[in-house]
C-alpha positions in Angstrom: 29.5 85.9 51.5 25.7 86.0 51.8 23.4 84.7 49.1 22.5 88.2 47.7 26.2 89.2 47.4 27.1 85.8 45.9 24.3 86.2 43.3 25.4 89.7 42.4 28.9 88.4 41.8 27.5 85.8 39.4 25.1 88.2 37.6 27.4 89.5 34.8 28.3 85.9 33.9 24.7 84.8 33.9 23.6 87.7 31.7 26.4 86.8 29.2 25.2 83.2 29.1 21.5 84.2 28.7 22.4 86.7 26.0 24.2 84.0 24.0 21.2 81.7 24.1 18.5 84.2 23.6 20.3 86.7 21.3 18.6 89.5 23.2 20.3 91.4 26.0 17.1 92.8 27.5 15.5 89.4 27.7 18.8 88.1 29.2 18.6 90.6 32.0 14.9 89.6 32.7 15.8 85.9 32.8 18.6 86.5 35.2 16.2 88.4 37.5 13.8 85.4 37.3 16.7 83.2 38.4 17.3 85.4 41.4 13.6 85.2 42.3 13.8 81.4 42.1 16.9 81.3 44.3 15.2 83.7 46.8 12.1 81.6 46.9 13.6 78.0 47.0 13.8 76.0 50.2 16.4 73.7 48.5 19.9 73.7 49.9 22.1 74.9 47.2 25.5 73.3 47.6 27.1 74.8 44.4 25.6 78.2 43.7 27.3 78.9 40.4 26.2 75.6 39.0 22.7 76.0 40.3 22.4 79.5 38.8 23.9 78.3 35.5 21.3 75.5 35.2 18.4 77.6 36.3 19.2 80.5 33.9 19.7 78.1 31.0 16.4 76.3 31.7 14.6 79.7 31.9 16.1 80.6 28.6 14.8 77.3 27.2 11.3 78.0 28.5 11.3 81.3 26.6 12.5 79.7 23.4 9.8 77.1 23.6 7.2 79.7 24.2 8.3 81.6 21.1 8.8 78.5 18.9 6.5 75.6 19.9 8.6 73.0 18.2 7.8 69.4 19.2 10.8 67.8 20.8 11.8 64.4 22.1 10.6 63.4 25.6 14.2 63.2 26.7 14.5 67.0 26.2 11.7 67.8 28.7 12.9 69.6 31.8 12.1 69.6 35.5 10.8 72.7 37.2 13.7 72.7 39.6 17.3 72.3 38.3 18.7 70.5 41.3 22.5 70.6 41.7 24.0 69.8 38.3 27.6 68.8 38.6 29.1 71.4 36.2 32.9 71.7 36.4 33.9 75.3 36.9 30.8 76.9 35.3 32.1 80.4 35.7 35.3 79.6 33.8 33.4 77.8 31.1 31.1 80.7 30.3 34.1 83.1 30.0 35.1 81.0 27.0 32.2 82.5 25.1 33.7 86.0 24.9 34.2 87.2 21.3 32.7 84.2 19.5 29.1 85.2 19.1 29.1 86.9 15.7 28.9 83.9 13.5 26.7 82.0 16.0 23.9 84.5 16.2 23.2 84.2 12.5 22.1 80.6 12.8 20.4 80.3 16.1 16.9 81.0 14.8 17.1 78.0 12.5 17.3 75.6 15.5 14.7 74.1 17.8 15.0 75.2 21.4 16.7 72.0 22.6 19.2 72.1 19.7 19.9 75.7 20.2 20.7 75.3 23.9 22.9 72.2 23.3 24.6 74.0 20.4 25.3 77.2 22.4 26.4 75.4 25.5 28.7 72.9 23.8 30.0 74.7 20.6 30.2 78.2 21.9 30.6 78.0 25.7 32.7 74.9 25.9 30.5 72.8 28.2 31.1 69.0 27.8 28.1 66.9 26.9 27.8 65.6 30.5 27.2 69.1 31.7 24.8 69.9 28.8 22.9 66.7 29.6 22.6 67.7 33.3 21.2 71.1 32.3 18.8 69.6 29.8 17.9 66.7 32.1 18.7 64.1 29.5 21.6 61.8 28.7 25.0 62.8 27.2 24.2 60.8 24.1 21.0 62.7 23.6 22.7 66.0 24.2 25.4 65.1 21.7 22.7 64.3 19.1 21.0 67.6 19.7 24.2 69.5 19.1 24.9 67.4 16.0 21.5 68.0 14.6 22.0 71.7 15.2 25.2 71.7 13.2 23.6 69.9 10.3 20.8 72.5 10.1 23.1 75.4 9.8 22.8 76.7 6.2 26.1 76.8 4.4 27.3 80.2 3.4 27.0 81.5 -0.1 29.6 80.2 -2.6 31.4 83.6 -2.6 31.6 83.6 1.2 32.9 80.0 1.2 35.6 81.0 -1.3 36.6 84.1 0.7 36.8 82.1 4.0 38.8 79.4 2.3 41.3 81.9 1.0 41.8 83.2 4.6 42.1 79.6 6.0 44.6 78.6 3.3 46.7 81.7 3.7 46.8 81.0 7.4 47.9 77.4 6.8 50.6 78.5 4.3 51.9 81.1 6.7 52.0 78.5 9.5 53.8 75.9 7.4 56.3 78.5 6.2 57.0 80.0 9.6 55.8 83.4 8.4 55.0 84.9 11.8 54.3 88.4 10.4 51.7 87.0 8.0 50.2 84.9 10.7 49.7 87.9 13.0 48.1 89.8 10.1 45.5 87.1 9.6 44.5 86.7 13.2 41.8 88.8 15.0 43.2 90.5 18.2 40.9 88.4 20.4 41.4 85.1 18.5 40.9 81.9 20.5 42.0 78.4 19.9 40.0 75.8 21.9 40.2 72.0 22.0 37.3 69.7 22.6 37.3 67.0 25.2 38.7 64.3 22.9 41.3 66.5 21.4 42.5 67.7 24.8 42.8 64.1 26.0 45.2 63.4 23.1 47.4 66.3 23.9 45.8 69.4 22.3 45.7 72.6 24.3 42.4 73.3 25.9 42.5 77.0 25.3 45.0 79.5 23.8 43.9 83.2 23.6 45.2 86.3 21.9 46.9 87.0 18.6 50.5 86.7 19.7 49.9 83.4 21.6 48.0 81.8 18.8 50.6 82.9 16.2 53.4 81.5 18.3 51.4 78.2 18.6 51.1 77.8 14.9 54.4 79.4 13.7 56.2 76.7 11.7 53.4 74.2 12.5 50.4 72.7 10.6 52.7 71.0 8.0 50.6 67.8 8.1 47.2 69.7 7.9 45.2 69.0 4.8 42.4 71.3 3.4 39.0 70.1 4.4 35.4 71.1 4.9 34.6 71.0 8.6 30.9 71.2 9.4 30.4 72.7 6.0 33.0 75.4 6.4 36.5 75.7 4.9 38.9 74.3 7.4 41.7 71.7 7.7 42.5 68.4 9.4 45.4 66.4 10.5 45.3 63.1 8.8 47.5 60.2 9.9 47.8 57.1 7.7 44.6 57.9 6.0 42.6 58.5 9.2 41.4 62.0 10.2 42.6 62.6 13.7 41.9 66.3 14.5 39.8 68.8 12.5 40.7 72.5 12.5 37.3 74.2 12.5 37.9 77.9 11.6 35.6 80.8 12.3 36.4 83.7 9.9 35.0 87.1 10.6 35.7 90.1 8.4 38.5 88.4 6.6 40.3 87.4 9.8 40.6 84.2 11.8 38.5 84.8 14.9 38.5 81.3 16.3 39.9 77.8 15.7 38.3 74.8 17.3 40.4 71.7 17.4 37.9 68.9 17.2 38.4 65.2 17.5 34.9 63.8 18.3 34.3 60.8 16.0 30.9 62.0 15.0 32.4 65.3 13.7 35.4 63.7 12.1 33.2 61.3 10.1 31.6 64.3 8.4 34.9 66.0 7.4 35.3 66.2 3.6 38.4 66.9 1.6 38.6 70.2 -0.5 41.0 71.7 -2.9 43.3 74.5 -1.8 42.4 77.9 -3.1 45.9 78.5 -4.4 45.9 75.5 -6.6 
């Protein structure tokens, strides 16, 4: 496959990626066209074209965000003009994970600095690990983790009535899971619901990705008996606690009264911020 054909095969994925970061489809199309021009004009040997295009597109998005919002950032967040060959593991597969999870995310992106926004989108929405995020941002995994963490802390908590409504959905889901009420579980799940595990959770045996209402309901049917109600990143969620230690947080995304996504998160930085809450049914 020649370079032009290879780029056209990647174009839909790149547009989805840019649209997630910029929250503007027209700008996303323009950025992807710029990525093509850079590819066409570079003398650099591109060993991994999907990775190169992912890095270039993301950095062009970052340039646009910085032009719109000139927020001072740490020196570690500064980028090179050329992306090089970032070692992203299966970037095409990673970006596909973003389908159907942008509704809640877009409401908070404008509150973040450009570096925070990119780290937050790549890691929390698209499923990139921090090593890949760091390669794109030309920084260290520790710095990338801090950017994503700062982004989460800047997200304004929903209004109390929204918190209550989401908590009711979460607690109804947990009750149905504990009781083996498959019909109720199915009724609480969005058709395109996704369960995703972060790197630490997957390493301890959590599935990396389960998609679809039936598959997610089957996963939780009769399960979650040890899950306790918690606030996870300021949202109603749950966590598995073993001998007084929080091991895995269940980070729920609720959209229109249905569970749209559950992130199973075990990163120590996140678990340290998990706070107990009372169940809405008592």
